[in-house]
All heavy atoms as a GROMACS GRO file, in nm:
protein
  593
    1ASN      N    1   8.685   7.989  11.447
    1ASN     CA    2   8.659   8.082  11.339
    1ASN      C    3   8.745   8.043  11.220
    1ASN      O    4   8.866   8.030  11.232
    1ASN     CB    5   8.691   8.224  11.387
    1ASN     CG    6   8.624   8.331  11.303
    1ASN    OD1    7   8.549   8.300  11.210
    1ASN    ND2    8   8.652   8.455  11.337
    2ALA      N    9   8.687   8.024  11.104
    2ALA     CA   10   8.761   7.982  10.985
    2ALA      C   11   8.758   8.090  10.878
    2ALA      O   12   8.660   8.163  10.864
    2ALA     CB   13   8.699   7.854  10.930
    3SER      N   14   8.867   8.098  10.804
    3SER     CA   15   8.874   8.189  10.689
    3SER      C   16   8.846   8.109  10.564
    3SER      O   17   8.896   7.998  10.547
    3SER     CB   18   9.012   8.253  10.681
    3SER     OG   19   9.037   8.332  10.794
    4LEU      N   20   8.769   8.167  10.475
    4LEU     CA   21   8.737   8.101  10.349
    4LEU      C   22   8.835   8.144  10.240
    4LEU      O   23   8.859   8.263  10.221
    4LEU     CB   24   8.594   8.134  10.306
    4LEU     CG   25   8.484   8.088  10.400
    4LEU    CD1   26   8.348   8.137  10.352
    4LEU    CD2   27   8.484   7.937  10.413
    5VAL      N   28   8.891   8.046  10.170
    5VAL     CA   29   8.989   8.071  10.064
    5VAL      C   30   8.933   8.016   9.933
    5VAL      O   31   8.884   7.903   9.928
    5VAL     CB   32   9.124   8.003  10.096
    5VAL    CG1   33   9.223   8.025   9.982
    5VAL    CG2   34   9.179   8.054  10.228
    6LEU      N   35   8.943   8.095   9.828
    6LEU     CA   36   8.902   8.051   9.695
    6LEU      C   37   9.028   8.006   9.621
    6LEU      O   38   9.107   8.087   9.575
    6LEU     CB   39   8.834   8.164   9.618
    6LEU     CG   40   8.796   8.136   9.473
    6LEU    CD1   41   8.703   8.016   9.463
    6LEU    CD2   42   8.731   8.258   9.412
    7HIS      N   43   9.048   7.874   9.617
    7HIS     CA   44   9.159   7.817   9.541
    7HIS      C   45   9.111   7.809   9.397
    7HIS      O   46   8.997   7.774   9.370
    7HIS     CB   47   9.194   7.678   9.593
    7HIS     CG   48   9.248   7.681   9.733
    7HIS    ND1   49   9.381   7.705   9.759
    7HIS    CD2   50   9.188   7.665   9.851
    7HIS    CE1   51   9.399   7.703   9.890
    7HIS    NE2   52   9.283   7.679   9.948
    8GLY      N   53   9.197   7.844   9.304
    8GLY     CA   54   9.158   7.839   9.164
    8GLY      C   55   9.079   7.960   9.122
    8GLY      O   56   8.980   7.949   9.051
    9GLY      N   57   9.124   8.078   9.163
    9GLY     CA   58   9.055   8.202   9.126
    9GLY      C   59   9.084   8.250   8.985
    9GLY      O   60   9.017   8.338   8.934
   10SER      N   61   9.183   8.190   8.921
   10SER     CA   62   9.219   8.230   8.785
   10SER      C   63   9.104   8.205   8.689
   10SER      O   64   9.043   8.098   8.691
   10SER     CB   65   9.342   8.153   8.737
   10SER     OG   66   9.455   8.186   8.814
   11GLY      N   67   9.074   8.305   8.608
   11GLY     CA   68   8.972   8.290   8.505
   11GLY      C   69   8.829   8.315   8.551
   11GLY      O   70   8.737   8.313   8.470
   12ILE      N   71   8.810   8.339   8.679
   12ILE     CA   72   8.675   8.368   8.729
   12ILE      C   73   8.642   8.514   8.695
   12ILE      O   74   8.721   8.603   8.720
   12ILE     CB   75   8.664   8.342   8.880
   12ILE    CG1   76   8.683   8.193   8.908
   12ILE    CG2   77   8.531   8.392   8.935
   12ILE    CD1   78   8.680   8.155   9.054
   13PRO      N   79   8.526   8.539   8.636
   13PRO     CA   80   8.488   8.676   8.600
   13PRO      C   81   8.491   8.770   8.721
   13PRO      O   82   8.462   8.730   8.835
   13PRO     CB   83   8.346   8.660   8.546
   13PRO     CG   84   8.338   8.518   8.500
   13PRO     CD   85   8.424   8.441   8.597
   14ASP      N   86   8.525   8.895   8.694
   14ASP     CA   87   8.541   8.995   8.800
   14ASP      C   88   8.419   9.006   8.890
   14ASP      O   89   8.432   9.010   9.012
   14ASP     CB   90   8.571   9.133   8.738
   14ASP     CG   91   8.700   9.136   8.659
   14ASP    OD1   92   8.778   9.038   8.668
   14ASP    OD2   93   8.723   9.236   8.589
   15ASP      N   94   8.301   9.010   8.830
   15ASP     CA   95   8.180   9.026   8.911
   15ASP      C   96   8.158   8.906   9.004
   15ASP      O   97   8.112   8.922   9.117
   15ASP     CB   98   8.057   9.051   8.825
   15ASP     CG   99   8.024   8.936   8.731
   15ASP    OD1  100   8.117   8.869   8.680
   15ASP    OD2  101   7.904   8.911   8.708
   16GLN      N  102   8.195   8.788   8.959
   16GLN     CA  103   8.181   8.670   9.045
   16GLN      C  104   8.283   8.670   9.158
   16GLN      O  105   8.253   8.626   9.269
   16GLN     CB  106   8.193   8.542   8.961
   16GLN     CG  107   8.074   8.522   8.870
   16GLN     CD  108   8.085   8.396   8.786
   16GLN    OE1  109   8.164   8.306   8.815
   16GLN    NE2  110   8.004   8.389   8.681
   17LEU      N  111   8.403   8.721   9.132
   17LEU     CA  112   8.502   8.735   9.240
   17LEU      C  113   8.450   8.832   9.346
   17LEU      O  114   8.460   8.806   9.466
   17LEU     CB  115   8.636   8.786   9.184
   17LEU     CG  116   8.719   8.689   9.104
   17LEU    CD1  117   8.837   8.760   9.040
   17LEU    CD2  118   8.765   8.573   9.190
   18GLN      N  119   8.395   8.942   9.301
   18GLN     CA  120   8.342   9.042   9.394
   18GLN      C  121   8.226   8.984   9.475
   18GLN      O  122   8.215   9.008   9.595
   18GLN     CB  123   8.300   9.167   9.317
   18GLN     CG  124   8.419   9.241   9.261
   18GLN     CD  125   8.383   9.346   9.157
   18GLN    OE1  126   8.276   9.342   9.096
   18GLN    NE2  127   8.474   9.440   9.135
   19GLN      N  128   8.141   8.904   9.413
   19GLN     CA  129   8.031   8.840   9.484
   19GLN      C  130   8.082   8.740   9.588
   19GLN      O  131   8.030   8.734   9.699
   19GLN     CB  132   7.938   8.767   9.385
   19GLN     CG  133   7.854   8.859   9.300
   19GLN     CD  134   7.777   8.781   9.194
   19GLN    OE1  135   7.752   8.661   9.208
   19GLN    NE2  136   7.738   8.850   9.088
   20ALA      N  137   8.186   8.665   9.551
   20ALA     CA  138   8.243   8.567   9.644
   20ALA      C  139   8.299   8.637   9.768
   20ALA      O  140   8.279   8.591   9.881
   20ALA     CB  141   8.352   8.485   9.574
   21ILE      N  142   8.365   8.748   9.747
   21ILE     CA  143   8.421   8.825   9.859
   21ILE      C  144   8.310   8.882   9.945
   21ILE      O  145   8.316   8.877  10.068
   21ILE     CB  146   8.516   8.935   9.806
   21ILE    CG1  147   8.642   8.866   9.749
   21ILE    CG2  148   8.553   9.034   9.916
   21ILE    CD1  149   8.727   8.957   9.664
   22ALA      N  150   8.206   8.930   9.880
   22ALA     CA  151   8.092   8.984   9.954
   22ALA      C  152   8.025   8.876  10.039
   22ALA      O  153   7.966   8.905  10.144
   22ALA     CB  154   7.991   9.046   9.858
   23LYS      N  155   8.038   8.750   9.996
   23LYS     CA  156   7.975   8.638  10.068
   23LYS      C  157   8.070   8.568  10.165
   23LYS      O  158   8.037   8.464  10.220
   23LYS     CB  159   7.917   8.539   9.968
   23LYS     CG  160   7.800   8.600   9.892
   23LYS     CD  161   7.739   8.504   9.794
   23LYS     CE  162   7.624   8.575   9.724
   23LYS     NZ  163   7.547   8.489   9.638
   24GLY      N  164   8.191   8.625  10.184
   24GLY     CA  165   8.278   8.572  10.289
   24GLY      C  166   8.414   8.519  10.249
   24GLY      O  167   8.493   8.482  10.336
   25ILE      N  168   8.446   8.514  10.121
   25ILE     CA  169   8.580   8.469  10.081
   25ILE      C  170   8.681   8.574  10.129
   25ILE      O  171   8.664   8.694  10.106
   25ILE     CB  172   8.588   8.451   9.928
   25ILE    CG1  173   8.503   8.334   9.882
   25ILE    CG2  174   8.733   8.435   9.882
   25ILE    CD1  175   8.550   8.198   9.928
   26CYS      N  176   8.786   8.526  10.197
   26CYS     CA  177   8.887   8.616  10.255
   26CYS      C  178   9.017   8.619  10.175
   26CYS      O  179   9.096   8.712  10.189
   26CYS     CB  180   8.920   8.573  10.397
   26CYS     SG  181   8.779   8.583  10.507
   27LYS      N  182   9.040   8.516  10.094
   27LYS     CA  183   9.164   8.506  10.017
   27LYS      C  184   9.131   8.442   9.883
   27LYS      O  185   9.054   8.346   9.876
   27LYS     CB  186   9.266   8.421  10.092
   27LYS     CG  187   9.397   8.404  10.018
   27LYS     CD  188   9.492   8.313  10.095
   27LYS     CE  189   9.620   8.298  10.014
   27LYS     NZ  190   9.676   8.166  10.022
   28VAL      N  191   9.192   8.496   9.776
   28VAL     CA  192   9.173   8.441   9.643
   28VAL      C  193   9.311   8.409   9.585
   28VAL      O  194   9.400   8.493   9.587
   28VAL     CB  195   9.099   8.540   9.550
   28VAL    CG1  196   9.077   8.480   9.413
   28VAL    CG2  197   8.967   8.585   9.612
   29ASN      N  198   9.327   8.288   9.533
   29ASN     CA  199   9.453   8.246   9.472
   29ASN      C  200   9.444   8.260   9.320
   29ASN      O  201   9.346   8.215   9.259
   29ASN     CB  202   9.485   8.101   9.508
   29ASN     CG  203   9.515   8.085   9.655
   29ASN    OD1  204   9.554   8.179   9.723
   29ASN    ND2  205   9.497   7.965   9.705
   30PHE      N  206   9.547   8.319   9.260
   30PHE     CA  207   9.554   8.340   9.116
   30PHE      C  208   9.682   8.279   9.058
   30PHE      O  209   9.746   8.337   8.971
   30PHE     CB  210   9.552   8.490   9.082
   30PHE     CG  211   9.427   8.560   9.123
   30PHE    CD1  212   9.427   8.647   9.230
   30PHE    CD2  213   9.310   8.542   9.053
   30PHE    CE1  214   9.311   8.714   9.268
   30PHE    CE2  215   9.193   8.608   9.089
   30PHE     CZ  216   9.195   8.694   9.198
   31ALA      N  217   9.722   8.162   9.104
   31ALA     CA  218   9.850   8.104   9.063
   31ALA      C  219   9.858   8.077   8.912
   31ALA      O  220   9.958   8.110   8.849
   31ALA     CB  221   9.878   7.977   9.141
   32THR      N  222   9.756   8.016   8.855
   32THR     CA  223   9.761   7.980   8.713
   32THR      C  224   9.773   8.104   8.626
   32THR      O  225   9.857   8.109   8.536
   32THR     CB  226   9.636   7.897   8.674
   32THR    OG1  227   9.635   7.778   8.753
   32THR    CG2  228   9.639   7.861   8.526
   33GLU      N  229   9.691   8.204   8.653
   33GLU     CA  230   9.698   8.328   8.574
   33GLU      C  231   9.835   8.395   8.588
   33GLU      O  232   9.889   8.446   8.491
   33GLU     CB  233   9.589   8.426   8.621
   33GLU     CG  234   9.484   8.453   8.518
   33GLU     CD  235   9.375   8.544   8.570
   33GLU    OE1  236   9.313   8.511   8.672
   33GLU    OE2  237   9.352   8.647   8.506
   34THR      N  238   9.888   8.392   8.709
   34THR     CA  239  10.018   8.455   8.736
   34THR      C  240  10.128   8.382   8.660
   34THR      O  241  10.212   8.445   8.593
   34THR     CB  242  10.047   8.454   8.888
   34THR    OG1  243   9.942   8.523   8.954
   34THR    CG2  244  10.179   8.520   8.919
   35LYS      N  245  10.131   8.249   8.670
   35LYS     CA  246  10.233   8.171   8.599
   35LYS      C  247  10.219   8.187   8.448
   35LYS      O  248  10.319   8.199   8.377
   35LYS     CB  249  10.224   8.024   8.637
   35LYS     CG  250  10.266   7.996   8.780
   35LYS     CD  251  10.263   7.848   8.813
   35LYS     CE  252  10.121   7.802   8.837
   35LYS     NZ  253  10.109   7.664   8.886
   36ASN      N  254  10.095   8.186   8.399
   36ASN     CA  255  10.072   8.197   8.254
   36ASN      C  256  10.122   8.330   8.199
   36ASN      O  257  10.189   8.332   8.095
   36ASN     CB  258   9.925   8.179   8.221
   36ASN     CG  259   9.881   8.036   8.225
   36ASN    OD1  260   9.962   7.944   8.234
   36ASN    ND2  261   9.750   8.014   8.220
   37ILE      N  262  10.089   8.440   8.265
   37ILE     CA  263  10.130   8.569   8.210
   37ILE      C  264  10.282   8.585   8.217
   37ILE      O  265  10.343   8.641   8.126
   37ILE     CB  266  10.056   8.688   8.276
   37ILE    CG1  267  10.068   8.810   8.187
   37ILE    CG2  268  10.108   8.716   8.416
   37ILE    CD1  269   9.970   8.920   8.219
   38PHE      N  270  10.344   8.533   8.324
   38PHE     CA  271  10.489   8.539   8.333
   38PHE      C  272  10.553   8.462   8.217
   38PHE      O  273  10.639   8.514   8.145
   38PHE     CB  274  10.539   8.483   8.467
   38PHE     CG  275  10.688   8.488   8.481
   38PHE    CD1  276  10.750   8.602   8.529
   38PHE    CD2  277  10.766   8.379   8.444
   38PHE    CE1  278  10.889   8.607   8.540
   38PHE    CE2  279  10.904   8.384   8.455
   38PHE     CZ  280  10.965   8.498   8.503
   39MET      N  281  10.512   8.337   8.198
   39MET     CA  282  10.574   8.253   8.095
   39MET      C  283  10.544   8.303   7.954
   39MET      O  284  10.633   8.303   7.868
   39MET     CB  285  10.528   8.107   8.111
   39MET     CG  286  10.586   8.040   8.233
   39MET     SD  287  10.767   8.049   8.244
   39MET     CE  288  10.814   7.956   8.098
   40LYS      N  289  10.422   8.346   7.928
   40LYS     CA  290  10.389   8.395   7.793
   40LYS      C  291  10.467   8.522   7.760
   40LYS      O  292  10.514   8.540   7.648
   40LYS     CB  293  10.238   8.417   7.780
   40LYS     CG  294  10.163   8.286   7.771
   40LYS     CD  295  10.014   8.305   7.760
   40LYS     CE  296   9.949   8.167   7.755
   40LYS     NZ  297   9.807   8.173   7.734
   41THR      N  298  10.481   8.610   7.860
   41THR     CA  299  10.558   8.733   7.838
   41THR      C  300  10.705   8.700   7.816
   41THR      O  301  10.769   8.755   7.728
   41THR     CB  302  10.541   8.830   7.957
   41THR    OG1  303  10.402   8.857   7.975
   41THR    CG2  304  10.615   8.960   7.932
   42LEU      N  305  10.757   8.608   7.897
   42LEU     CA  306  10.897   8.568   7.883
   42LEU      C  307  10.922   8.504   7.747
   42LEU      O  308  11.019   8.537   7.678
   42LEU     CB  309  10.936   8.473   7.996
   42LEU     CG  310  11.083   8.430   8.001
   42LEU    CD1  311  11.175   8.550   8.016
   42LEU    CD2  312  11.104   8.332   8.114
   43GLN      N  313  10.833   8.415   7.705
   43GLN     CA  314  10.848   8.350   7.575
   43GLN      C  315  10.845   8.451   7.461
   43GLN      O  316  10.926   8.444   7.368
   43GLN     CB  317  10.737   8.246   7.555
   43GLN     CG  318  10.755   8.123   7.640
   43GLN     CD  319  10.632   8.034   7.642
   43GLN    OE1  320  10.521   8.076   7.613
   43GLN    NE2  321  10.652   7.908   7.678
   44LYS      N  322  10.754   8.548   7.469
   44LYS     CA  323  10.745   8.650   7.364
   44LYS      C  324  10.871   8.736   7.363
   44LYS      O  325  10.925   8.766   7.257
   44LYS     CB  326  10.622   8.738   7.385
   44LYS     CG  327  10.604   8.842   7.276
   44LYS     CD  328  10.479   8.924   7.298
   44LYS     CE  329  10.451   9.025   7.191
   44LYS     NZ  330  10.562   9.084   7.122
   45THR      N  331  10.918   8.772   7.481
   45THR     CA  332  11.039   8.853   7.490
   45THR      C  333  11.158   8.780   7.430
   45THR      O  334  11.236   8.838   7.354
   45THR     CB  335  11.068   8.890   7.638
   45THR    OG1  336  10.956   8.961   7.691
   45THR    CG2  337  11.192   8.975   7.651
   46LEU      N  338  11.171   8.653   7.461
   46LEU     CA  339  11.284   8.575   7.408
   46LEU      C  340  11.271   8.550   7.258
   46LEU      O  341  11.371   8.546   7.186
   46LEU     CB  342  11.295   8.442   7.483
   46LEU     CG  343  11.335   8.454   7.630
   46LEU    CD1  344  11.324   8.318   7.699
   46LEU    CD2  345  11.474   8.512   7.645
   47ALA      N  346  11.149   8.536   7.209
   47ALA     CA  347  11.128   8.512   7.066
   47ALA      C  348  11.159   8.634   6.982
   47ALA      O  349  11.198   8.622   6.866
   47ALA     CB  350  10.984   8.467   7.041
   48ASP      N  351  11.143   8.753   7.042
   48ASP     CA  352  11.160   8.877   6.967
   48ASP      C  353  11.302   8.932   6.966
   48ASP      O  354  11.326   9.036   6.905
   48ASP     CB  355  11.065   8.984   7.023
   48ASP     CG  356  10.919   8.953   6.994
   48ASP    OD1  357  10.892   8.868   6.908
   48ASP    OD2  358  10.832   9.015   7.057
   49ASN      N  359  11.395   8.867   7.038
   49ASN     CA  360  11.532   8.917   7.038
   49ASN      C  361  11.630   8.807   7.074
   49ASN      O  362  11.591   8.696   7.106
   49ASN     CB  363  11.546   9.038   7.133
   49ASN     CG  364  11.527   9.001   7.278
   49ASN    OD1  365  11.601   8.920   7.331
   49ASN    ND2  366  11.429   9.062   7.343
   50GLU      N  367  11.756   8.840   7.071
   50GLU     CA  368  11.863   8.744   7.097
   50GLU      C  369  11.915   8.751   7.240
   50GLU      O  370  12.011   8.682   7.274
   50GLU     CB  371  11.979   8.769   6.999
   50GLU     CG  372  11.942   8.753   6.854
   50GLU     CD  373  11.909   8.610   6.818
   50GLU    OE1  374  11.978   8.519   6.866
   50GLU    OE2  375  11.810   8.591   6.743
   51GLU      N  376  11.854   8.832   7.323
   51GLU     CA  377  11.902   8.852   7.461
   51GLU      C  378  11.893   8.721   7.540
   51GLU      O  379  11.793   8.651   7.535
   51GLU     CB  380  11.817   8.959   7.530
   51GLU     CG  381  11.866   8.997   7.667
   51GLU     CD  382  12.008   9.049   7.668
   51GLU    OE1  383  12.031   9.157   7.610
   51GLU    OE2  384  12.095   8.982   7.725
   52ILE      N  385  12.002   8.690   7.613
   52ILE     CA  386  12.002   8.571   7.698
   52ILE      C  387  12.028   8.605   7.845
   52ILE      O  388  12.025   8.516   7.929
   52ILE     CB  389  12.106   8.467   7.650
   52ILE    CG1  390  12.246   8.526   7.654
   52ILE    CG2  391  12.069   8.414   7.512
   52ILE    CD1  392  12.356   8.422   7.637
   53ASP      N  393  12.051   8.731   7.872
   53ASP     CA  394  12.077   8.774   8.010
   53ASP      C  395  11.944   8.781   8.085
   53ASP      O  396  11.859   8.865   8.057
   53ASP     CB  397  12.146   8.910   8.010
   53ASP     CG  398  12.191   8.954   8.148
   53ASP    OD1  399  12.140   8.900   8.250
   53ASP    OD2  400  12.277   9.044   8.156
   54LEU      N  401  11.927   8.689   8.182
   54LEU     CA  402  11.801   8.683   8.256
   54LEU      C  403  11.773   8.813   8.331
   54LEU      O  404  11.658   8.847   8.354
   54LEU     CB  405  11.802   8.565   8.352
   54LEU     CG  406  11.808   8.428   8.288
   54LEU    CD1  407  11.811   8.320   8.394
   54LEU    CD2  408  11.692   8.407   8.194
   55ARG      N  409  11.878   8.885   8.369
   55ARG     CA  410  11.858   9.013   8.439
   55ARG      C  411  11.791   9.115   8.348
   55ARG      O  412  11.732   9.211   8.397
   55ARG     CB  413  11.992   9.068   8.488
   55ARG     CG  414  12.057   8.980   8.594
   55ARG     CD  415  12.196   9.022   8.622
   55ARG     NE  416  12.275   9.004   8.500
   55ARG     CZ  417  12.402   9.042   8.486
   55ARG    NH1  418  12.465   9.101   8.585
   55ARG    NH2  419  12.466   9.021   8.373
   56LYS      N  420  11.796   9.092   8.219
   56LYS     CA  421  11.732   9.184   8.123
   56LYS      C  422  11.594   9.136   8.078
   56LYS      O  423  11.508   9.218   8.050
   56LYS     CB  424  11.822   9.204   8.002
   56LYS     CG  425  11.951   9.276   8.038
   56LYS     CD  426  12.038   9.296   7.919
   56LYS     CE  427  12.167   9.368   7.959
   56LYS     NZ  428  12.258   9.386   7.847
   57VAL      N  429  11.574   9.004   8.069
   57VAL     CA  430  11.446   8.955   8.018
   57VAL      C  431  11.344   8.926   8.129
   57VAL      O  432  11.224   8.939   8.107
   57VAL     CB  433  11.462   8.831   7.927
   57VAL    CG1  434  11.539   8.868   7.801
   57VAL    CG2  435  11.528   8.716   7.998
   58PHE      N  436  11.391   8.889   8.248
   58PHE     CA  437  11.298   8.861   8.357
   58PHE      C  438  11.219   8.985   8.400
   58PHE      O  439  11.100   8.974   8.431
   58PHE     CB  440  11.369   8.799   8.476
   58PHE     CG  441  11.365   8.648   8.477
   58PHE    CD1  442  11.379   8.574   8.360
   58PHE    CD2  443  11.349   8.578   8.595
   58PHE    CE1  444  11.376   8.436   8.360
   58PHE    CE2  445  11.346   8.440   8.596
   58PHE     CZ  446  11.359   8.369   8.479
   59PRO      N  447  11.281   9.103   8.407
   59PRO     CA  448  11.202   9.220   8.450
   59PRO      C  449  11.080   9.248   8.362
   59PRO      O  450  10.977   9.294   8.413
   59PRO     CB  451  11.303   9.335   8.444
   59PRO     CG  452  11.434   9.269   8.470
   59PRO     CD  453  11.423   9.136   8.397
   60VAL      N  454  11.088   9.218   8.235
   60VAL     CA  455  10.972   9.238   8.146
   60VAL      C  456  10.859   9.145   8.188
   60VAL      O  457  10.743   9.186   8.202
   60VAL     CB  458  11.011   9.214   7.998
   60VAL    CG1  459  10.890   9.228   7.908
   60VAL    CG2  460  11.122   9.308   7.956
   61ALA      N  461  10.892   9.018   8.212
   61ALA     CA  462  10.792   8.920   8.255
   61ALA      C  463  10.740   8.952   8.395
   61ALA      O  464  10.620   8.941   8.422
   61ALA     CB  465  10.850   8.779   8.249
   62THR      N  466  10.830   8.991   8.483
   62THR     CA  467  10.790   9.027   8.619
   62THR      C  468  10.697   9.147   8.619
   62THR      O  469  10.598   9.150   8.693
   62THR     CB  470  10.915   9.055   8.705
   62THR    OG1  471  10.998   8.940   8.704
   62THR    CG2  472  10.878   9.088   8.848
   63SER      N  473  10.724   9.243   8.533
   63SER     CA  474  10.638   9.361   8.523
   63SER      C  475  10.497   9.323   8.480
   63SER      O  476  10.398   9.380   8.529
   63SER     CB  477  10.699   9.459   8.423
   63SER     OG  478  10.616   9.571   8.407
   64SER      N  479  10.484   9.226   8.391
   64SER     CA  480  10.350   9.182   8.349
   64SER      C  481  10.276   9.118   8.466
   64SER      O  482  10.154   9.135   8.479
   64SER     CB  483  10.358   9.087   8.229
   64SER     OG  484  10.418   8.964   8.265
   65VAL      N  485  10.348   9.048   8.553
   65VAL     CA  486  10.286   8.989   8.672
   65VAL      C  487  10.242   9.099   8.767
   65VAL      O  488  10.131   9.095   8.821
   65VAL     CB  489  10.382   8.891   8.742
   65VAL    CG1  490  10.328   8.848   8.877
   65VAL    CG2  491  10.408   8.770   8.654
   66VAL      N  492  10.327   9.199   8.788
   66VAL     CA  493  10.292   9.310   8.877
   66VAL      C  494  10.165   9.379   8.827
   66VAL      O  495  10.075   9.411   8.905
   66VAL     CB  496  10.409   9.410   8.888
   66VAL    CG1  497  10.366   9.539   8.956
   66VAL    CG2  498  10.526   9.347   8.961
   67ASN      N  499  10.156   9.400   8.696
   67ASN     CA  500  10.036   9.464   8.639
   67ASN      C  501   9.911   9.379   8.660
   67ASN      O  502   9.804   9.430   8.692
   67ASN     CB  503  10.056   9.494   8.491
   67ASN     CG  504  10.159   9.601   8.467
   67ASN    OD1  505  10.187   9.684   8.554
   67ASN    ND2  506  10.221   9.599   8.350
   68LEU      N  507   9.925   9.248   8.641
   68LEU     CA  508   9.812   9.157   8.662
   68LEU      C  509   9.766   9.162   8.808
   68LEU      O  510   9.646   9.176   8.834
   68LEU     CB  511   9.850   9.013   8.626
   68LEU     CG  512   9.748   8.906   8.665
   68LEU    CD1  513   9.624   8.916   8.576
   68LEU    CD2  514   9.809   8.768   8.659
   69ILE      N  515   9.859   9.152   8.901
   69ILE     CA  516   9.823   9.150   9.043
   69ILE      C  517   9.763   9.284   9.085
   69ILE      O  518   9.666   9.287   9.161
   69ILE     CB  519   9.945   9.115   9.131
   69ILE    CG1  520   9.997   8.974   9.096
   69ILE    CG2  521   9.913   9.127   9.279
   69ILE    CD1  522   9.894   8.862   9.108
   70ALA      N  523   9.816   9.394   9.033
   70ALA     CA  524   9.758   9.526   9.063
   70ALA      C  525   9.613   9.532   9.016
   70ALA      O  526   9.525   9.584   9.087
   70ALA     CB  527   9.841   9.636   8.999
   71GLU      N  528   9.585   9.478   8.899
   71GLU     CA  529   9.448   9.476   8.847
   71GLU      C  530   9.359   9.387   8.932
   71GLU      O  531   9.245   9.422   8.964
   71GLU     CB  532   9.447   9.430   8.701
   71GLU     CG  533   9.310   9.418   8.640
   71GLU     CD  534   9.231   9.547   8.633
   71GLU    OE1  535   9.289   9.656   8.650
   71GLU    OE2  536   9.108   9.541   8.612
   72LYS      N  537   9.409   9.269   8.970
   72LYS     CA  538   9.331   9.179   9.056
   72LYS      C  539   9.302   9.244   9.191
   72LYS      O  540   9.190   9.232   9.243
   72LYS     CB  541   9.404   9.046   9.077
   72LYS     CG  542   9.416   8.963   8.952
   72LYS     CD  543   9.282   8.924   8.894
   72LYS     CE  544   9.296   8.839   8.772
   72LYS     NZ  545   9.166   8.801   8.715
   73LEU      N  546   9.399   9.314   9.247
   73LEU     CA  547   9.377   9.384   9.374
   73LEU      C  548   9.269   9.492   9.359
   73LEU      O  549   9.187   9.511   9.448
   73LEU     CB  550   9.507   9.442   9.427
   73LEU     CG  551   9.604   9.343   9.487
   73LEU    CD1  552   9.738   9.410   9.514
   73LEU    CD2  553   9.547   9.280   9.612
   74ARG      N  554   9.272   9.561   9.246
   74ARG     CA  555   9.170   9.663   9.220
   74ARG      C  556   9.030   9.600   9.216
   74ARG      O  557   8.934   9.653   9.270
   74ARG     CB  558   9.199   9.735   9.088
   74ARG     CG  559   9.104   9.852   9.061
   74ARG     CD  560   9.115   9.902   8.918
   74ARG     NE  561   9.074   9.805   8.820
   74ARG     CZ  562   8.946   9.767   8.796
   74ARG    NH1  563   8.849   9.817   8.866
   74ARG    NH2  564   8.917   9.678   8.702
   75ILE      N  565   9.023   9.481   9.157
   75ILE     CA  566   8.894   9.412   9.143
   75ILE      C  567   8.843   9.360   9.276
   75ILE      O  568   8.724   9.371   9.307
   75ILE     CB  569   8.908   9.296   9.042
   75ILE    CG1  570   8.930   9.351   8.902
   75ILE    CG2  571   8.785   9.205   9.045
   75ILE    CD1  572   8.984   9.249   8.803
   76VAL      N  573   8.931   9.301   9.357
   76VAL     CA  574   8.887   9.233   9.478
   76VAL      C  575   8.887   9.319   9.604
   76VAL      O  576   8.835   9.276   9.707
   76VAL     CB  577   8.968   9.104   9.507
   76VAL    CG1  578   8.956   9.008   9.389
   76VAL    CG2  579   9.114   9.134   9.537
   77THR      N  580   8.944   9.438   9.597
   77THR     CA  581   8.947   9.526   9.714
   77THR      C  582   8.819   9.608   9.720
   77THR      O  583   8.791   9.684   9.627
   77THR     CB  584   9.070   9.618   9.710
   77THR    OG1  585   9.186   9.537   9.699
   77THR    CG2  586   9.079   9.702   9.835
   78PRO      N  587   8.744   9.591   9.828
   78PRO     CA  588   8.617   9.666   9.838
   78PRO      C  589   8.637   9.816   9.852
   78PRO      O  590   8.735   9.864   9.890
   78PRO     CB  591   8.552   9.609   9.963
   78PRO     CG  592   8.644   9.509  10.021
   78PRO     CD  593   8.766   9.503   9.938
   0.00000   0.00000   0.00000
């Protein structure tokens, strides 16, 4: 018995993700989207202030990742 994994799920429209799951995909990887939102948020945070303490700037970027993953879970959970 094999599990089907969708590597490269970043950027796939929501309805297509839902169709893939309905047709047997058991796991979806969103690495690119996750890395992109973390880095873009971190870059914006650093550009907008002088803060250099990672304990202060990383939580902002991490929070954006948590929000992305929560949305993806909402989309892919039947």
